[in-house]
Each structure stands twice: as C-alpha cells, then as structure tokens.
VEXNU-360578 format. One record per residue (C-alpha): residue in one letter; x, y, z. Coordinates in steps of 0.1 Angstrom, whole numbers, padded with zeros to 4 digits, always signed. Example, Ala and Ser with C-alpha at 12.3 -4.5 7.8 and 13.67 -1.06 7.14 Angstrom:
! residues 2
A+0123-0045+0078
S+0137-0011+0071
//
This chain:
! residues 622
M+0710+1493-1058
N+0712+1467-1082
S+0689+1441-1095
A+0696+1413-1068
Q+0690+1438-1042
L+0658+1455-1051
T+0645+1423-1057
I+0650+1406-1017
L+0638+1442-1008
L+0606+1434-1026
V+0604+1402-1013
L+0613+1410-0978
G+0588+1437-0978
A+0562+1413-0993
T+0565+1392-0966
M+0561+1416-0941
A+0531+1420-0953
G+0521+1385-0950
F+0531+1382-0917
L+0510+1414-0909
W+0475+1403-0928
S+0477+1370-0908
R+0453+1354-0932
L+0480+1326-0937
R+0500+1312-0909
H+0531+1323-0900
D+0548+1292-0917
V+0534+1293-0952
V+0542+1330-0961
A+0578+1323-0948
M+0581+1291-0973
A+0563+1314-0998
A+0589+1338-0994
L+0615+1312-0995
L+0603+1298-1030
L+0599+1332-1040
C+0632+1341-1035
V+0640+1306-1058
V+0622+1316-1084
L+0638+1350-1088
G+0668+1336-1086
T+0685+1352-1053
V+0684+1317-1034
S+0699+1288-1055
G+0674+1258-1055
R+0704+1239-1045
D+0707+1256-1012
A+0664+1260-1012
F+0659+1236-0977
S+0693+1236-0964
G+0682+1256-0938
F+0659+1226-0919
G+0696+1212-0916
H+0709+1238-0897
P+0719+1231-0862
A+0691+1260-0848
V+0662+1240-0866
I+0673+1209-0850
T+0674+1220-0815
V+0642+1238-0816
A+0632+1201-0823
C+0646+1187-0793
V+0641+1211-0767
L+0603+1212-0778
V+0607+1173-0770
L+0622+1180-0733
G+0596+1204-0727
H+0567+1180-0736
G+0588+1150-0716
L+0592+1175-0687
Q+0554+1185-0685
A+0544+1146-0687
T+0564+1137-0660
G+0552+1166-0637
A+0583+1173-0629
V+0574+1212-0640
Q+0540+1211-0615
A+0562+1193-0586
L+0583+1228-0589
A+0551+1248-0591
R+0538+1234-0555
R+0572+1240-0541
L+0576+1272-0552
L+0546+1294-0557
P+0532+1312-0520
T+0498+1292-0506
S+0487+1323-0488
A+0500+1357-0497
G+0487+1388-0512
P+0484+1397-0552
S+0519+1414-0558
L+0538+1391-0541
S+0513+1357-0561
I+0517+1374-0593
L+0553+1383-0588
C+0558+1344-0576
L+0541+1331-0605
I+0559+1355-0630
G+0595+1345-0616
L+0583+1304-0620
A+0575+1315-0657
A+0607+1329-0664
L+0627+1302-0648
L+0606+1279-0667
S+0611+1297-0700
G+0649+1291-0698
F+0649+1258-0704
M+0618+1247-0719
N+0592+1262-0749
N+0579+1292-0732
V+0542+1287-0749
G+0550+1256-0733
A+0554+1274-0701
L+0526+1293-0705
A+0503+1268-0710
L+0513+1249-0677
L+0510+1279-0653
M+0477+1295-0669
P+0454+1275-0651
I+0474+1282-0617
A+0473+1320-0630
I+0435+1313-0629
Q+0432+1302-0604
I+0458+1327-0581
A+0428+1358-0595
A+0401+1339-0581
Q+0419+1337-0546
Q+0426+1375-0547
N+0396+1383-0560
L+0412+1401-0599
P+0405+1395-0631
A+0418+1369-0645
G+0439+1390-0672
K+0454+1410-0643
V+0474+1375-0636
L+0472+1365-0669
M+0492+1392-0689
P+0522+1393-0663
L+0522+1356-0670
A+0529+1356-0703
F+0550+1386-0704
G+0571+1370-0673
S+0577+1334-0696
I+0584+1357-0726
L+0612+1378-0704
G+0629+1345-0691
G+0634+1334-0727
M+0665+1357-0733
T+0682+1340-0705
T+0698+1316-0720
L+0710+1300-0752
I+0677+1276-0759
G+0652+1299-0740
T+0639+1311-0770
P+0647+1300-0811
P+0659+1341-0817
N+0690+1328-0794
L+0698+1301-0813
I+0694+1323-0848
V+0717+1349-0831
S+0741+1327-0821
D+0745+1306-0855
F+0750+1337-0874
R+0777+1343-0848
L+0791+1311-0856
A+0784+1320-0896
S+0811+1348-0889
G+0839+1326-0879
K+0839+1339-0842
G+0821+1307-0827
A+0788+1301-0812
F+0777+1317-0781
T+0773+1294-0755
M+0745+1284-0731
F+0748+1310-0705
D+0766+1337-0726
F+0730+1358-0729
A+0726+1355-0692
P+0747+1390-0681
V+0719+1410-0700
G+0692+1389-0708
V+0689+1385-0667
S+0695+1420-0661
V+0664+1428-0685
A+0645+1398-0667
V+0646+1406-0630
A+0640+1443-0638
G+0614+1435-0658
L+0599+1412-0635
L+0601+1432-0609
F+0583+1465-0624
V+0555+1436-0634
G+0551+1420-0603
L+0553+1452-0583
I+0531+1478-0601
G+0525+1469-0634
W+0499+1441-0635
R+0477+1475-0621
M+0477+1487-0654
V+0464+1457-0673
P+0430+1468-0682
L+0400+1458-0657
R+0384+1434-0681
K+0356+1419-0659
Q+0349+1392-0685
S+0375+1371-0677
A+0388+1328-0678
S+0371+1323-0647
G+0336+1338-0658
S+0337+1345-0694
F+0308+1325-0704
D+0271+1340-0695
T+0251+1321-0675
G+0220+1341-0683
L+0208+1315-0715
Y+0183+1290-0717
F+0190+1252-0718
S+0151+1242-0725
E+0137+1205-0728
V+0111+1204-0759
R+0090+1178-0767
I+0084+1164-0807
V+0046+1163-0805
E+0023+1144-0837
D+0022+1173-0857
S+0056+1190-0854
K+0078+1196-0880
P+0105+1173-0864
V+0090+1144-0870
N+0107+1116-0893
R+0136+1144-0900
S+0171+1141-0892
L+0184+1163-0866
R+0211+1180-0893
E+0175+1192-0911
V+0160+1203-0874
E+0195+1225-0866
Q+0194+1237-0899
M+0155+1249-0893
L+0165+1264-0861
D+0195+1288-0874
E+0170+1316-0880
S+0166+1315-0837
D+0203+1312-0833
A+0197+1277-0812
Q+0211+1245-0814
I+0201+1213-0802
I+0229+1195-0777
G+0210+1164-0759
L+0180+1140-0766
V+0156+1120-0746
R+0138+1090-0766
S+0125+1063-0739
G+0145+1067-0709
M+0173+1072-0722
R+0196+1101-0724
I+0215+1109-0751
S+0244+1138-0749
A+0255+1152-0787
P+0234+1130-0805
N+0242+1122-0843
P+0229+1144-0870
R+0220+1120-0887
R+0194+1104-0860
I+0157+1104-0876
L+0135+1120-0843
K+0103+1106-0834
A+0071+1120-0819
G+0075+1120-0780
D+0115+1128-0782
I+0127+1155-0761
L+0148+1177-0778
V+0175+1197-0749
I+0184+1229-0768
E+0207+1256-0762
V+0189+1290-0773
D+0194+1329-0762
P+0166+1340-0744
D+0151+1363-0764
S+0149+1337-0793
L+0134+1308-0776
A+0098+1322-0789
T+0110+1319-0822
A+0129+1282-0818
L+0092+1269-0805
S+0066+1282-0833
S+0088+1275-0860
L+0088+1238-0852
G+0057+1236-0836
L+0074+1227-0802
K+0053+1220-0768
L+0077+1239-0740
E+0088+1208-0714
E+0109+1227-0686
A+0128+1256-0694
V+0156+1268-0672
P+0160+1309-0670
P+0192+1326-0648
R+0178+1337-0616
E+0165+1369-0607
E+0194+1383-0585
D+0214+1415-0580
E+0249+1419-0602
D+0269+1417-0573
D+0250+1382-0563
A+0251+1371-0597
P+0251+1331-0598
T+0287+1314-0607
E+0296+1298-0638
A+0302+1267-0616
A+0266+1263-0605
A+0254+1266-0641
I+0278+1242-0655
S+0271+1218-0627
A+0232+1225-0634
I+0234+1219-0667
A+0254+1181-0666
D+0232+1172-0644
A+0205+1177-0664
L+0225+1159-0692
P+0237+1125-0685
D+0254+1098-0704
K+0238+1084-0733
S+0241+1051-0714
D+0224+1058-0687
P+0186+1049-0683
V+0165+1068-0669
D+0132+1055-0647
D+0099+1066-0653
K+0099+1089-0621
G+0131+1106-0635
S+0158+1097-0614
D+0188+1087-0633
K+0208+1061-0622
P+0247+1057-0612
R+0269+1069-0642
S+0297+1049-0657
S+0311+1082-0675
E+0299+1113-0663
V+0293+1142-0690
E+0313+1171-0682
I+0314+1209-0691
R+0348+1225-0694
E+0366+1255-0712
F+0394+1254-0735
V+0414+1283-0752
A+0427+1275-0790
T+0465+1275-0790
P+0475+1300-0823
N+0487+1268-0841
A+0456+1249-0836
E+0447+1226-0860
L+0411+1236-0857
I+0418+1279-0863
G+0401+1290-0892
R+0376+1258-0890
S+0340+1255-0877
A+0320+1229-0853
T+0310+1214-0887
D+0340+1213-0907
I+0357+1189-0879
E+0322+1169-0871
L+0328+1172-0843
R+0293+1156-0825
T+0296+1127-0849
R+0335+1125-0846
F+0339+1130-0805
G+0303+1131-0797
I+0306+1166-0778
N+0290+1199-0777
L+0302+1233-0782
L+0278+1257-0762
A+0299+1289-0766
I+0328+1307-0777
S+0340+1337-0761
R+0366+1362-0779
Q+0386+1389-0766
G+0358+1395-0742
R+0323+1392-0767
R+0307+1359-0759
S+0283+1343-0778
I+0260+1312-0791
K+0249+1322-0825
R+0256+1308-0854
L+0281+1286-0834
R+0281+1254-0861
S+0294+1276-0887
T+0313+1298-0869
A+0357+1299-0876
I+0378+1293-0847
E+0405+1321-0840
A+0434+1319-0822
G+0427+1327-0785
D+0388+1319-0784
V+0379+1302-0756
L+0356+1274-0768
L+0330+1264-0736
M+0326+1224-0745
Q+0304+1197-0733
G+0309+1158-0731
P+0327+1130-0716
G+0353+1137-0699
E+0377+1117-0716
S+0359+1122-0757
L+0368+1160-0740
A+0406+1148-0737
G+0406+1134-0765
F+0391+1163-0786
A+0416+1191-0769
A+0453+1169-0775
Q+0445+1158-0813
F+0433+1197-0823
G+0455+1217-0796
C+0437+1228-0772
L+0443+1240-0735
P+0420+1234-0707
L+0414+1263-0684
A+0411+1241-0649
Q+0436+1227-0633
R+0434+1189-0631
D+0452+1164-0615
I+0484+1152-0631
R+0491+1113-0635
V+0527+1110-0630
P+0534+1076-0654
K+0563+1060-0633
K+0574+1070-0598
G+0610+1087-0602
N+0605+1098-0641
A+0603+1132-0633
L+0637+1132-0611
K+0651+1109-0646
A+0637+1137-0667
S+0654+1162-0647
L+0687+1144-0646
I+0692+1143-0684
M+0683+1174-0692
A+0702+1189-0666
A+0730+1171-0682
A+0723+1187-0717
I+0728+1219-0700
V+0763+1211-0686
A+0772+1188-0717
T+0769+1223-0737
T+0778+1246-0712
L+0811+1226-0705
G+0817+1221-0746
V+0818+1186-0746
F+0787+1186-0773
P+0779+1216-0795
V+0742+1221-0781
A+0721+1203-0814
I+0739+1172-0800
A+0737+1180-0765
F+0699+1180-0766
A+0695+1156-0794
L+0716+1127-0774
A+0684+1141-0745
A+0659+1141-0765
L+0674+1105-0780
A+0677+1091-0739
F+0637+1104-0727
V+0628+1074-0762
V+0651+1049-0745
T+0641+1051-0713
R+0601+1057-0725
I+0599+1090-0704
V+0586+1099-0738
P+0565+1080-0762
L+0574+1073-0797
R+0544+1081-0811
S+0547+1112-0788
V+0583+1124-0800
Y+0564+1139-0834
T+0536+1152-0818
S+0551+1171-0794
I+0570+1192-0819
D+0556+1226-0835
W+0563+1218-0873
S+0549+1252-0878
V+0581+1264-0859
I+0601+1242-0877
V+0588+1250-0914
L+0596+1289-0903
L+0629+1284-0895
G+0640+1266-0919
A+0626+1282-0948
M+0636+1323-0935
L+0674+1310-0928
P+0682+1309-0967
V+0662+1343-0970
A+0685+1357-0945
D+0718+1349-0960
A+0708+1359-0993
M+0702+1389-0975
A+0742+1388-0971
T+0752+1372-1004
T+0732+1397-1023
G+0746+1429-1002
T+0715+1439-0991
A+0726+1441-0957
D+0756+1461-0966
L+0731+1487-0977
I+0709+1488-0949
A+0738+1488-0924
R+0752+1522-0950
F+0721+1537-0946
L+0717+1537-0908
L+0753+1545-0905
D+0754+1579-0927
T+0717+1588-0922
V+0704+1575-0891
S+0731+1573-0864
Q+0754+1599-0879
G+0788+1578-0869
H+0773+1574-0835
V+0779+1535-0830
T+0761+1536-0795
A+0731+1555-0816
V+0734+1522-0842
L+0727+1500-0812
I+0702+1512-0797
I+0683+1516-0830
L+0689+1487-0844
L+0673+1470-0803
V+0644+1494-0816
V+0641+1484-0845
T+0641+1448-0835
M+0615+1450-0808
F+0587+1467-0833
L+0595+1445-0856
S+0586+1418-0834
D+0552+1434-0819
L+0543+1429-0854
M+0560+1401-0872
N+0570+1365-0858
N+0599+1368-0838
V+0622+1341-0854
A+0617+1358-0886
T+0627+1391-0869
A+0660+1378-0853
A+0665+1359-0891
V+0662+1395-0909
M+0678+1417-0887
C+0714+1395-0880
P+0724+1402-0912
I+0721+1438-0909
A+0739+1437-0870
L+0769+1422-0887
S+0772+1442-0916
A+0766+1473-0892
A+0794+1464-0872
D+0817+1455-0897
Q+0816+1490-0914
F+0821+1507-0880
G+0848+1482-0871
V+0833+1470-0837
N+0828+1439-0824
A+0795+1429-0834
D+0785+1407-0802
A+0767+1435-0790
F+0750+1442-0818
L+0740+1407-0821
M+0727+1404-0788
A+0708+1435-0793
I+0686+1415-0814
A+0682+1383-0793
I+0670+1410-0768
G+0646+1430-0790
A+0631+1399-0808
S+0620+1387-0768
C+0607+1412-0766
A+0572+1411-0785
F+0550+1433-0756
L+0528+1456-0775
T+0504+1436-0797
P+0484+1403-0793
I+0501+1389-0826
G+0537+1393-0818
H+0540+1367-0795
Q+0520+1328-0791
N+0520+1339-0757
N+0501+1371-0760
T+0476+1355-0785
L+0472+1326-0762
I+0458+1349-0733
L+0438+1368-0754
G+0406+1349-0749
P+0405+1338-0720
G+0418+1371-0703
G+0389+1387-0723
F+0415+1413-0740
H+0413+1433-0770
F+0439+1441-0796
G+0450+1480-0781
D+0448+1465-0743
F+0486+1452-0743
W+0505+1486-0754
R+0502+1500-0717
L+0517+1477-0697
G+0542+1466-0728
L+0551+1499-0737
A+0565+1509-0703
L+0579+1470-0700
E+0599+1479-0735
V+0609+1511-0720
I+0627+1493-0690
V+0641+1470-0718
V+0660+1496-0739
A+0669+1516-0703
V+0683+1482-0685
S+0696+1464-0718
V+0716+1491-0732
P+0745+1498-0706
M+0744+1462-0695
L+0754+1458-0735
L+0782+1477-0734
W+0791+1465-0705
A+0788+1428-0711
W+0799+1431-0750
P+0826+1460-0749
L+0823+1475-0787
//
C-alpha cells in the first residue's frame, strides 16, 4: 500500500464517519471530502469540480424539475384517483398504494412520490382503523423499491451507468435495470403489501393523532397591578419560560389577534390566549399575577372515547379568529375573511429550518403563525418550543391563516400531512406534461439522445410551455443532492487512479471470496446494502463502483452483473431511518423510533438478496 492509497482510505473513512455522525449535512461532508483530497494531492485542483458537469448530475437536476412539473399539473393526483381502490381491505389498499408509489418512483424522484402519497396513506390508515405507521413504512419502502427499476429512478442508477460508460462499454439504457429491478420490486411489494405491513411496530401515536388534546388553551386577563403591564410580548414570554407556556393570541378592545408581534406592548385589560400544560397553569398565572378568564380543559372520557384531534383543532381555531375580525360586545365574531387554521407539517430531511428554532426563523414576526407542538419519534412536547431546534422527520403542529401556513411550508421545505384539493393551473397541462415526459423516455430508450440531453430538453419544454414557471425551476431542484453528487464523483475517481479500488478488490478476491466469483457478487451486494443503511446511497454507489469494476477485471468476467449489484444494493436502505430520505420523512408522522425499521427492513433485504442474485446471473451472465 502506497501513500496515495493510504490517504484515500483515510479520507473515505473520515467521510463515512461524517455521514454517520449526522451533525453535518451529507453535501457538506462530501464537499469537505473533496477539498481534503485536493489539499492532500489525491485529486488535482483542475479536476476538483469536474463532477458538477457530469451527465449524471445534470440528469438528476432535470428529473427533479420534471417531477415538480408532474406534481404541479395534477398528473400524479389524477393517476392516483384512477388506480387506488375506494373500498378494499387493508392488504389490498396497502398493496395498491405501494404499487403506485413504486410506479411513480421509476420515473420521478422517489422523495417526491412519497410526499404526494403520504396524505393518502394517512387517509387509508384512518379508513382501515390502523395506526398511520402501518401504512407509512410500507409506502416509504415501496417508493424506494420502485427507484431501482429504471435508469432515472434513483441517482445511484445514474452513477452506475456512468461508471460503465467510463469503462468503455457504453452507458446503461433506460430499461436495462428493469429485468432485475422489476423482479426485486415485485417480490418486495408483494411481501410488504400482503405480509410485511403486519411486522411494522404498533405505534399508537401516529400522524393521525400525533398531538395530545389534553392541553389547556386558556384566556387570562392582564389586571392593573400584574407584571405584564407596559411590557413587550417578548418580555412576557421570557417570564413564562419556566412554566413552559407560550402566548398564541391576544384580545384587545374587541379585536382578536392571532400570533401577535413580539414587540407589541401589553396593557391592562388585554386578554392573552396561552398554551400551557395543565400541571404548569397555576405557576404561569401566579408568576405574572394574571387572572384566569376562561380555561378549556380536556373532557373526562374513557381512553376508547377520547376526543379526536380534529375536534380539538376546531375548538381552538374557533377561539382564535383572524386579527382583522372584530368582536362585538356580546362576544360573537363577524364573518371571517381569512380563517385561522391548524395543520400538521413534517420537516423534510433537507428543509431549511433543520437545526433552527421558531425563534431563529422569527416565525411569529415574519409569518404571523404559531408553533403549537412538536412530535418527535412518537414523543409529543410543547415544552421549550420557541428554542427547540427542528430535526428531520419532526411533525409540527402549526396555527395561523391558511395562506401564511402555505407560504411557510413552501419556503422552508415542510410537507402537509392533510390531504388538500389540488388546483390545476391550466386545463390540459397534466396531459401536456405527461406527453413531454414520455417523449424524453422514448428518446432515451431508442438512443436518439443521451439521457442527460433528452431530459434537459424535456425540462426546457416544461419551461417554454409554462408547465413549470421560471421561478420554480431552481427551487424545485434539491441542491444538496447536486452538491453531494458533484463532490463525490472526483473522490470516487481518485479511488481508481490511486489503485485503491484494485487493492480492495484483491482483498475480496484473495481473502474473503476464496476465488469464487459468485461469492464476490453476493459480498458486493450485501456490503453495498449495509453501507446504504448507514450513509447516503449516492456516496455508497460512488465508492463501491470502482471496487466492482476492479473486482470484475481481476476475475476476468463481465462487470455488468457487479455494477447492477451495486445499483440494487444502493437502493435498498431499509434498516435505519437515516439510510434514505424517505425513511427519515416518515419518522415523525409514523411515531417511529430509530430501531423500528429493522424488523421489516431485514426481512425485505433478505428477500432482495434471494431474488436479485439469481436474476443478476441470468440477466447479466458473468
């Protein structure tokens, strides 16, 4: 082992540790690895950013734009309405739902497919009287399985294809992944839809009931000698910190104000609407000298007859009308021009608010909305809400005008958990978008254009025909994925140029497989699956492809089966919530804990290995 090989191995080890640490985003870790390789001399400065012009990177960006266009036109929703049964048992409903997710994931970003179908999954869970997690985990796994069926289904497939192109054999075509990918996906979907969903841990606190209705939403009056008089709202909230209470509304001179400005000066006679845990209500009142005006405690009911979240939300929303709505002396509200709503949102893995609190983003000042509660891995809390940093997969209970909530979700990358009506911008846009997408797929399949050119033309057509507004082109691209791809590709190339990939391949050949080529194929598949469960699948594919090519070269066999094994393994992150964005996305809505994925995930990965190995040897003979 020479110094260059030792250097790249140390960099790769540090990179994997960075991915596992999870304190830094994957794109930041990847960029740090690239720059470290440049500083240490394993990647030349001239080639450092060559990955950002790589066809795989361009294709991923274009597919994200096309997926956004299909969502915006309502094409996906129309397909869902046609394919999903309106009345069926749990197994058939789940099987149809995850089958649709797999179909969509073959041609659009699988995170987008999951986001579109997640509200439908929650609705199905409610209809079948199941915890939402029993449907959400199969949905996430189904969308991941669907990505392995086509060239554009998932970024690792594009990485694998371009490594084949670099080896001199030409890139894989659109449906080269189908023989193995479809076989594995069908086997996995049948298992999950018919049997596997029963293996999902039972979590009562699911997306349809994530938040405790046993909270007090109380009205308290500021009297003449109380501490809040002539103080700002922000100062009073700081006083309430010890009571874990927050102010979510203000009534002054017959006017109700939802999410009042923190700089507003309070006066005697004002009524504050506060959210506080029942155990802390007395402390909140006594600490500020406030008078209890009205309290709304939970009804004393049996557990089986607990009030629904919808009923609690309706009561709260009715108590907090919009600030522009006057209240007469009798307390009755006039008709409202903008209804205050309460909605649940889930924080996506790459959301801009990850690691930031409601105070950091000035939630109330900028958007006029309140954060009422957070559900994290099944644990619900209203404590220290203003200072709690949001994590990926958290479910947020938000209150405010509908337009303000929608603006917040769009800006910070949160997904609503309630199904909403989809407005189609223009009649016929859904058909137009579907035809353009189909034309790009046909052009790629027939070899008319390379995949990057075909999908770039399709993305341009979406813009020219105004299916995707120009302002949405760049916001629809997940730039963290683009940076991750562009940074890891030169690092992967360095594995080949320094001979590190050959070194690892020789170790597999001489020590592990004992010269059995099928054993090497299985080892590559299993190791790739294991790494995908712990780190990003794009990085896993970039690291493993040079090793697969080198192993095939040393055995003197066709490298296609080895590369396809990497593609399958990189798409099978089922054991942990950090292995794939879709797993992270359902963590909060499903009320899951970190260790809840392995039971169904391990069984599914065993099926993947059992089905894929013979199919690899049949479809891509060694």
